[in-house]
TORMI-361141 format. One record per residue (C-alpha): residue number from 0; residue in three letters; x, y, z. Coordinates in steps of 0.5 Angstrom, whole numbers, padded with zeros to 4 digits. Example, Ala and Ser with C-alpha at 12.3 -4.5 7.8 and 13.67 -1.06 7.14 Angstrom:
2
<r k="0" r="ALA" x="0025" y="-0009" z="0016"/>
<r k="1" r="SER" x="0027" y="-0002" z="0014"/>
END
This chain:
282
<r k="0" r="MET" x="-0082" y="-0284" z="0179"/>
<r k="1" r="ALA" x="-0083" y="-0287" z="0186"/>
<r k="2" r="GLU" x="-0089" y="-0291" z="0188"/>
<r k="3" r="LEU" x="-0094" y="-0288" z="0193"/>
<r k="4" r="SER" x="-0093" y="-0291" z="0200"/>
<r k="5" r="ALA" x="-0098" y="-0296" z="0203"/>
<r k="6" r="LYS" x="-0100" y="-0291" z="0209"/>
<r k="7" r="THR" x="-0101" y="-0286" z="0204"/>
<r k="8" r="ILE" x="-0106" y="-0290" z="0200"/>
<r k="9" r="GLU" x="-0109" y="-0292" z="0206"/>
<r k="10" r="ILE" x="-0110" y="-0285" z="0209"/>
<r k="11" r="VAL" x="-0112" y="-0282" z="0203"/>
<r k="12" r="LYS" x="-0117" y="-0287" z="0201"/>
<r k="13" r="SER" x="-0120" y="-0287" z="0208"/>
<r k="14" r="THR" x="-0121" y="-0279" z="0208"/>
<r k="15" r="ALA" x="-0125" y="-0280" z="0201"/>
<r k="16" r="PRO" x="-0132" y="-0280" z="0204"/>
<r k="17" r="ALA" x="-0130" y="-0274" z="0208"/>
<r k="18" r="VAL" x="-0127" y="-0270" z="0202"/>
<r k="19" r="LYS" x="-0133" y="-0272" z="0198"/>
<r k="20" r="ALA" x="-0138" y="-0269" z="0203"/>
<r k="21" r="ASN" x="-0134" y="-0263" z="0203"/>
<r k="22" r="SER" x="-0131" y="-0263" z="0196"/>
<r k="23" r="GLU" x="-0134" y="-0257" z="0193"/>
<r k="24" r="LYS" x="-0133" y="-0253" z="0199"/>
<r k="25" r="LEU" x="-0126" y="-0255" z="0199"/>
<r k="26" r="THR" x="-0124" y="-0253" z="0192"/>
<r k="27" r="SER" x="-0128" y="-0246" z="0192"/>
<r k="28" r="ARG" x="-0124" y="-0245" z="0198"/>
<r k="29" r="MET" x="-0117" y="-0248" z="0194"/>
<r k="30" r="TYR" x="-0119" y="-0243" z="0189"/>
<r k="31" r="GLU" x="-0120" y="-0237" z="0194"/>
<r k="32" r="ILE" x="-0113" y="-0238" z="0197"/>
<r k="33" r="MET" x="-0109" y="-0239" z="0190"/>
<r k="34" r="PHE" x="-0112" y="-0233" z="0187"/>
<r k="35" r="SER" x="-0111" y="-0229" z="0193"/>
<r k="36" r="THR" x="-0103" y="-0232" z="0194"/>
<r k="37" r="TYR" x="-0102" y="-0233" z="0187"/>
<r k="38" r="PRO" x="-0105" y="-0227" z="0183"/>
<r k="39" r="TYR" x="-0102" y="-0229" z="0177"/>
<r k="40" r="ALA" x="-0106" y="-0236" z="0177"/>
<r k="41" r="LYS" x="-0112" y="-0232" z="0175"/>
<r k="42" r="ALA" x="-0110" y="-0231" z="0168"/>
<r k="43" r="LEU" x="-0109" y="-0239" z="0167"/>
<r k="44" r="PHE" x="-0117" y="-0239" z="0169"/>
<r k="45" r="LYS" x="-0120" y="-0234" z="0166"/>
<r k="46" r="ASN" x="-0123" y="-0238" z="0160"/>
<r k="47" r="ALA" x="-0125" y="-0243" z="0165"/>
<r k="48" r="PRO" x="-0132" y="-0246" z="0166"/>
<r k="49" r="ALA" x="-0137" y="-0243" z="0171"/>
<r k="50" r="ASN" x="-0137" y="-0249" z="0175"/>
<r k="51" r="GLN" x="-0129" y="-0250" z="0175"/>
<r k="52" r="PRO" x="-0129" y="-0252" z="0182"/>
<r k="53" r="GLN" x="-0134" y="-0257" z="0181"/>
<r k="54" r="VAL" x="-0130" y="-0260" z="0176"/>
<r k="55" r="LEU" x="-0124" y="-0260" z="0180"/>
<r k="56" r="ALA" x="-0128" y="-0263" z="0186"/>
<r k="57" r="ARG" x="-0130" y="-0269" z="0182"/>
<r k="58" r="SER" x="-0123" y="-0270" z="0180"/>
<r k="59" r="ILE" x="-0120" y="-0270" z="0187"/>
<r k="60" r="VAL" x="-0126" y="-0275" z="0189"/>
<r k="61" r="ALA" x="-0124" y="-0280" z="0184"/>
<r k="62" r="TYR" x="-0117" y="-0279" z="0186"/>
<r k="63" r="ALA" x="-0118" y="-0281" z="0193"/>
<r k="64" r="GLU" x="-0123" y="-0286" z="0191"/>
<r k="65" r="ASN" x="-0118" y="-0290" z="0186"/>
<r k="66" r="ILE" x="-0112" y="-0288" z="0189"/>
<r k="67" r="ASP" x="-0111" y="-0296" z="0190"/>
<r k="68" r="ARG" x="-0112" y="-0297" z="0183"/>
<r k="69" r="LEU" x="-0109" y="-0291" z="0179"/>
<r k="70" r="GLU" x="-0110" y="-0295" z="0172"/>
<r k="71" r="ALA" x="-0117" y="-0293" z="0172"/>
<r k="72" r="LEU" x="-0115" y="-0286" z="0171"/>
<r k="73" r="SER" x="-0111" y="-0286" z="0166"/>
<r k="74" r="GLY" x="-0116" y="-0283" z="0161"/>
<r k="75" r="ALA" x="-0118" y="-0278" z="0166"/>
<r k="76" r="LEU" x="-0110" y="-0276" z="0166"/>
<r k="77" r="ASP" x="-0109" y="-0276" z="0159"/>
<r k="78" r="ASN" x="-0115" y="-0271" z="0158"/>
<r k="79" r="ILE" x="-0113" y="-0267" z="0164"/>
<r k="80" r="ALA" x="-0106" y="-0266" z="0161"/>
<r k="81" r="GLU" x="-0108" y="-0264" z="0154"/>
<r k="82" r="HIS" x="-0113" y="-0259" z="0157"/>
<r k="83" r="HIS" x="-0107" y="-0256" z="0161"/>
<r k="84" r="ILE" x="-0103" y="-0256" z="0155"/>
<r k="85" r="LYS" x="-0108" y="-0251" z="0152"/>
<r k="86" r="THR" x="-0108" y="-0247" z="0158"/>
<r k="87" r="SER" x="-0101" y="-0246" z="0158"/>
<r k="88" r="ILE" x="-0100" y="-0250" z="0165"/>
<r k="89" r="LEU" x="-0092" y="-0251" z="0167"/>
<r k="90" r="PRO" x="-0089" y="-0255" z="0172"/>
<r k="91" r="ALA" x="-0088" y="-0248" z="0176"/>
<r k="92" r="HIS" x="-0095" y="-0247" z="0177"/>
<r k="93" r="TYR" x="-0096" y="-0254" z="0181"/>
<r k="94" r="SER" x="-0093" y="-0252" z="0187"/>
<r k="95" r="TRP" x="-0099" y="-0246" z="0187"/>
<r k="96" r="VAL" x="-0104" y="-0251" z="0187"/>
<r k="97" r="ALA" x="-0101" y="-0256" z="0192"/>
<r k="98" r="ASP" x="-0100" y="-0250" z="0197"/>
<r k="99" r="SER" x="-0107" y="-0248" z="0196"/>
<r k="100" r="LEU" x="-0110" y="-0255" z="0196"/>
<r k="101" r="LEU" x="-0107" y="-0257" z="0203"/>
<r k="102" r="LYS" x="-0109" y="-0251" z="0206"/>
<r k="103" r="ALA" x="-0116" y="-0252" z="0203"/>
<r k="104" r="ILE" x="-0116" y="-0259" z="0206"/>
<r k="105" r="LYS" x="-0114" y="-0256" z="0213"/>
<r k="106" r="ASP" x="-0119" y="-0250" z="0213"/>
<r k="107" r="THR" x="-0125" y="-0255" z="0210"/>
<r k="108" r="LEU" x="-0124" y="-0261" z="0215"/>
<r k="109" r="GLY" x="-0122" y="-0257" z="0221"/>
<r k="110" r="ASP" x="-0119" y="-0262" z="0226"/>
<r k="111" r="ALA" x="-0120" y="-0268" z="0222"/>
<r k="112" r="ALA" x="-0115" y="-0266" z="0218"/>
<r k="113" r="THR" x="-0109" y="-0268" z="0222"/>
<r k="114" r="ASP" x="-0102" y="-0267" z="0220"/>
<r k="115" r="GLU" x="-0101" y="-0274" z="0218"/>
<r k="116" r="ILE" x="-0107" y="-0273" z="0213"/>
<r k="117" r="ILE" x="-0104" y="-0267" z="0211"/>
<r k="118" r="SER" x="-0098" y="-0270" z="0209"/>
<r k="119" r="ALA" x="-0101" y="-0276" z="0206"/>
<r k="120" r="TRP" x="-0105" y="-0271" z="0201"/>
<r k="121" r="GLY" x="-0099" y="-0268" z="0200"/>
<r k="122" r="GLU" x="-0095" y="-0274" z="0198"/>
<r k="123" r="ALA" x="-0101" y="-0276" z="0194"/>
<r k="124" r="TYR" x="-0101" y="-0270" z="0190"/>
<r k="125" r="TRP" x="-0095" y="-0269" z="0188"/>
<r k="126" r="PHE" x="-0095" y="-0276" z="0186"/>
<r k="127" r="LEU" x="-0101" y="-0275" z="0181"/>
<r k="128" r="ALA" x="-0097" y="-0268" z="0179"/>
<r k="129" r="ASN" x="-0091" y="-0271" z="0177"/>
<r k="130" r="ALA" x="-0095" y="-0276" z="0173"/>
<r k="131" r="LEU" x="-0099" y="-0270" z="0170"/>
<r k="132" r="MET" x="-0092" y="-0267" z="0169"/>
<r k="133" r="GLU" x="-0089" y="-0272" z="0165"/>
<r k="134" r="ARG" x="-0095" y="-0273" z="0160"/>
<r k="135" r="GLU" x="-0095" y="-0265" z="0159"/>
<r k="136" r="LYS" x="-0087" y="-0265" z="0157"/>
<r k="137" r="LYS" x="-0088" y="-0270" z="0152"/>
<r k="138" r="LEU" x="-0094" y="-0266" z="0149"/>
<r k="139" r="TYR" x="-0090" y="-0260" z="0149"/>
<r k="140" r="GLN" x="-0085" y="-0263" z="0146"/>
<r k="141" r="THR" x="-0089" y="-0267" z="0141"/>
<r k="142" r="ALA" x="-0094" y="-0262" z="0139"/>
<r k="143" r="LEU" x="-0089" y="-0258" z="0134"/>
<r k="144" r="THR" x="-0090" y="-0263" z="0128"/>
<r k="145" r="GLU" x="-0087" y="-0262" z="0121"/>
<r k="146" r="GLU" x="-0093" y="-0259" z="0118"/>
<r k="147" r="ARG" x="-0094" y="-0254" z="0124"/>
<r k="148" r="LYS" x="-0086" y="-0253" z="0123"/>
<r k="149" r="ARG" x="-0088" y="-0252" z="0115"/>
<r k="150" r="ILE" x="-0094" y="-0247" z="0117"/>
<r k="151" r="VAL" x="-0089" y="-0243" z="0122"/>
<r k="152" r="LYS" x="-0084" y="-0242" z="0116"/>
<r k="153" r="SER" x="-0089" y="-0240" z="0111"/>
<r k="154" r="THR" x="-0091" y="-0234" z="0116"/>
<r k="155" r="ALA" x="-0084" y="-0232" z="0116"/>
<r k="156" r="PRO" x="-0084" y="-0227" z="0110"/>
<r k="157" r="ILE" x="-0090" y="-0223" z="0113"/>
<r k="158" r="LEU" x="-0087" y="-0223" z="0120"/>
<r k="159" r="LYS" x="-0081" y="-0220" z="0117"/>
<r k="160" r="GLU" x="-0085" y="-0214" z="0114"/>
<r k="161" r="LYS" x="-0090" y="-0213" z="0120"/>
<r k="162" r="ALA" x="-0085" y="-0216" z="0126"/>
<r k="163" r="GLU" x="-0084" y="-0209" z="0129"/>
<r k="164" r="ALA" x="-0092" y="-0207" z="0129"/>
<r k="165" r="ILE" x="-0093" y="-0214" z="0132"/>
<r k="166" r="THR" x="-0088" y="-0213" z="0138"/>
<r k="167" r="THR" x="-0090" y="-0206" z="0139"/>
<r k="168" r="ARG" x="-0097" y="-0209" z="0139"/>
<r k="169" r="MET" x="-0095" y="-0215" z="0144"/>
<r k="170" r="TYR" x="-0092" y="-0210" z="0149"/>
<r k="171" r="GLU" x="-0098" y="-0206" z="0149"/>
<r k="172" r="ILE" x="-0103" y="-0212" z="0151"/>
<r k="173" r="MET" x="-0098" y="-0215" z="0156"/>
<r k="174" r="PHE" x="-0097" y="-0209" z="0159"/>
<r k="175" r="ALA" x="-0105" y="-0207" z="0160"/>
<r k="176" r="ASN" x="-0106" y="-0214" z="0162"/>
<r k="177" r="TYR" x="-0101" y="-0215" z="0166"/>
<r k="178" r="ALA" x="-0099" y="-0209" z="0170"/>
<r k="179" r="ASP" x="-0093" y="-0213" z="0174"/>
<r k="180" r="VAL" x="-0089" y="-0214" z="0168"/>
<r k="181" r="LYS" x="-0087" y="-0207" z="0166"/>
<r k="182" r="GLU" x="-0082" y="-0208" z="0172"/>
<r k="183" r="LEU" x="-0079" y="-0213" z="0169"/>
<r k="184" r="PHE" x="-0078" y="-0209" z="0163"/>
<r k="185" r="LYS" x="-0076" y="-0202" z="0166"/>
<r k="186" r="ASN" x="-0068" y="-0202" z="0164"/>
<r k="187" r="SER" x="-0070" y="-0205" z="0157"/>
<r k="188" r="PRO" x="-0067" y="-0201" z="0151"/>
<r k="189" r="ASN" x="-0071" y="-0196" z="0147"/>
<r k="190" r="ASN" x="-0071" y="-0201" z="0141"/>
<r k="191" r="GLN" x="-0074" y="-0207" z="0145"/>
<r k="192" r="ASN" x="-0079" y="-0208" z="0140"/>
<r k="193" r="GLN" x="-0074" y="-0209" z="0134"/>
<r k="194" r="ILE" x="-0070" y="-0213" z="0138"/>
<r k="195" r="LEU" x="-0076" y="-0218" z="0139"/>
<r k="196" r="ALA" x="-0078" y="-0217" z="0132"/>
<r k="197" r="ARG" x="-0072" y="-0220" z="0130"/>
<r k="198" r="SER" x="-0072" y="-0226" z="0134"/>
<r k="199" r="ILE" x="-0078" y="-0228" z="0132"/>
<r k="200" r="VAL" x="-0077" y="-0227" z="0125"/>
<r k="201" r="ALA" x="-0070" y="-0231" z="0126"/>
<r k="202" r="TYR" x="-0074" y="-0236" z="0130"/>
<r k="203" r="ALA" x="-0079" y="-0237" z="0124"/>
<r k="204" r="GLU" x="-0074" y="-0238" z="0119"/>
<r k="205" r="ASN" x="-0070" y="-0243" z="0123"/>
<r k="206" r="ILE" x="-0076" y="-0247" z="0125"/>
<r k="207" r="ASP" x="-0073" y="-0253" z="0122"/>
<r k="208" r="ASN" x="-0066" y="-0252" z="0124"/>
<r k="209" r="LEU" x="-0066" y="-0249" z="0131"/>
<r k="210" r="GLY" x="-0059" y="-0251" z="0132"/>
<r k="211" r="VAL" x="-0057" y="-0245" z="0129"/>
<r k="212" r="LEU" x="-0060" y="-0241" z="0134"/>
<r k="213" r="GLY" x="-0056" y="-0244" z="0140"/>
<r k="214" r="ASP" x="-0052" y="-0237" z="0142"/>
<r k="215" r="ALA" x="-0058" y="-0233" z="0141"/>
<r k="216" r="VAL" x="-0062" y="-0238" z="0146"/>
<r k="217" r="GLU" x="-0056" y="-0237" z="0151"/>
<r k="218" r="ARG" x="-0056" y="-0229" z="0150"/>
<r k="219" r="ILE" x="-0063" y="-0229" z="0152"/>
<r k="220" r="SER" x="-0063" y="-0234" z="0158"/>
<r k="221" r="LYS" x="-0058" y="-0230" z="0161"/>
<r k="222" r="HIS" x="-0062" y="-0223" z="0160"/>
<r k="223" r="HIS" x="-0068" y="-0227" z="0163"/>
<r k="224" r="VAL" x="-0064" y="-0229" z="0169"/>
<r k="225" r="ALA" x="-0061" y="-0222" z="0169"/>
<r k="226" r="THR" x="-0068" y="-0219" z="0169"/>
<r k="227" r="ASN" x="-0071" y="-0224" z="0174"/>
<r k="228" r="ILE" x="-0076" y="-0227" z="0168"/>
<r k="229" r="LYS" x="-0079" y="-0233" z="0171"/>
<r k="230" r="PRO" x="-0083" y="-0239" z="0168"/>
<r k="231" r="GLU" x="-0090" y="-0236" z="0170"/>
<r k="232" r="HIS" x="-0088" y="-0230" z="0166"/>
<r k="233" r="TYR" x="-0088" y="-0234" z="0159"/>
<r k="234" r="PRO" x="-0095" y="-0235" z="0159"/>
<r k="235" r="TRP" x="-0096" y="-0228" z="0158"/>
<r k="236" r="VAL" x="-0092" y="-0227" z="0152"/>
<r k="237" r="ILE" x="-0095" y="-0232" z="0148"/>
<r k="238" r="GLU" x="-0102" y="-0230" z="0150"/>
<r k="239" r="SER" x="-0100" y="-0223" z="0148"/>
<r k="240" r="LEU" x="-0096" y="-0225" z="0142"/>
<r k="241" r="LEU" x="-0102" y="-0229" z="0139"/>
<r k="242" r="GLN" x="-0107" y="-0223" z="0140"/>
<r k="243" r="ALA" x="-0102" y="-0218" z="0137"/>
<r k="244" r="MET" x="-0101" y="-0223" z="0131"/>
<r k="245" r="THR" x="-0109" y="-0223" z="0130"/>
<r k="246" r="ASP" x="-0109" y="-0215" z="0131"/>
<r k="247" r="VAL" x="-0104" y="-0214" z="0126"/>
<r k="248" r="LEU" x="-0105" y="-0219" z="0121"/>
<r k="249" r="GLY" x="-0112" y="-0220" z="0121"/>
<r k="250" r="ASP" x="-0115" y="-0226" z="0117"/>
<r k="251" r="ALA" x="-0108" y="-0228" z="0115"/>
<r k="252" r="ILE" x="-0108" y="-0231" z="0122"/>
<r k="253" r="THR" x="-0112" y="-0237" z="0122"/>
<r k="254" r="THR" x="-0113" y="-0243" z="0127"/>
<r k="255" r="GLU" x="-0108" y="-0247" z="0124"/>
<r k="256" r="VAL" x="-0103" y="-0241" z="0124"/>
<r k="257" r="LYS" x="-0104" y="-0240" z="0132"/>
<r k="258" r="GLU" x="-0104" y="-0247" z="0133"/>
<r k="259" r="ALA" x="-0097" y="-0248" z="0130"/>
<r k="260" r="TRP" x="-0094" y="-0242" z="0133"/>
<r k="261" r="PHE" x="-0097" y="-0244" z="0140"/>
<r k="262" r="ALA" x="-0093" y="-0250" z="0139"/>
<r k="263" r="ALA" x="-0087" y="-0247" z="0137"/>
<r k="264" r="TYR" x="-0087" y="-0242" z="0142"/>
<r k="265" r="TRP" x="-0087" y="-0247" z="0148"/>
<r k="266" r="VAL" x="-0082" y="-0251" z="0144"/>
<r k="267" r="LEU" x="-0077" y="-0245" z="0145"/>
<r k="268" r="ALA" x="-0080" y="-0243" z="0152"/>
<r k="269" r="ASN" x="-0078" y="-0250" z="0155"/>
<r k="270" r="ILE" x="-0071" y="-0249" z="0152"/>
<r k="271" r="LEU" x="-0071" y="-0242" z="0155"/>
<r k="272" r="ILE" x="-0074" y="-0244" z="0162"/>
<r k="273" r="ASN" x="-0069" y="-0250" z="0162"/>
<r k="274" r="ARG" x="-0063" y="-0246" z="0161"/>
<r k="275" r="GLU" x="-0065" y="-0241" z="0165"/>
<r k="276" r="GLN" x="-0067" y="-0246" z="0171"/>
<r k="277" r="GLU" x="-0059" y="-0248" z="0170"/>
<r k="278" r="LEU" x="-0057" y="-0241" z="0171"/>
<r k="279" r="TYR" x="-0061" y="-0239" z="0177"/>
<r k="280" r="SER" x="-0058" y="-0245" z="0180"/>
<r k="281" r="SER" x="-0051" y="-0244" z="0179"/>
END
């Protein structure tokens, strides 16, 4: 990853006092812009604390003040990355924040936010974003431990018995919470819930041997591209799926099972997302 330029470090550090003096106003404005421009972002923050703007404000100020000695922020970055994983933050979401943050800096600081300052903050943001994305990539990859694979595989029999009830409930939840998703399924076959049910069971049964699912991954990826599925849609599915499992299976879905399935889902989701990006680019 390229290092920050000396000029950017100088500019960002010199603006730290102004940013600190206006930090909560800046982050409140950032969330206003993001939720207005990117309404899908709201779901990612539905469990955020009431003081989320203040939490982010402190992080931004700390970054500006320490941009010339980022090793001091390593622990904070690890904590942020772990939190991002729990809330299904993906690389696709980072551009939403960048756009909203830079506009908020301009709105908050006014004429003091020159083009040079905005450009420097843009470079600084993406440097930090790339550091977080690298951490998060590793966390997504390592979250599916052998023990969690065992747990997922152990749920295969009950899922096989109740899979269609779970997927039917999942679509009910997803369509109720995310109205826009209905458009993505307007041409789906009538047995879409059965198709997904079979896929979930196959995944659970083969979680320790994903190579056998290669052809299925390719078919799903091509179908997703044909129906304009994007990375930002994936968090909706796991949220709805886990809720549906809880609704249908009740106490059988323990915290450990949810965590195992969350980890397993994102391993597969990232495989699909990467393949779909290749297909969109081809």
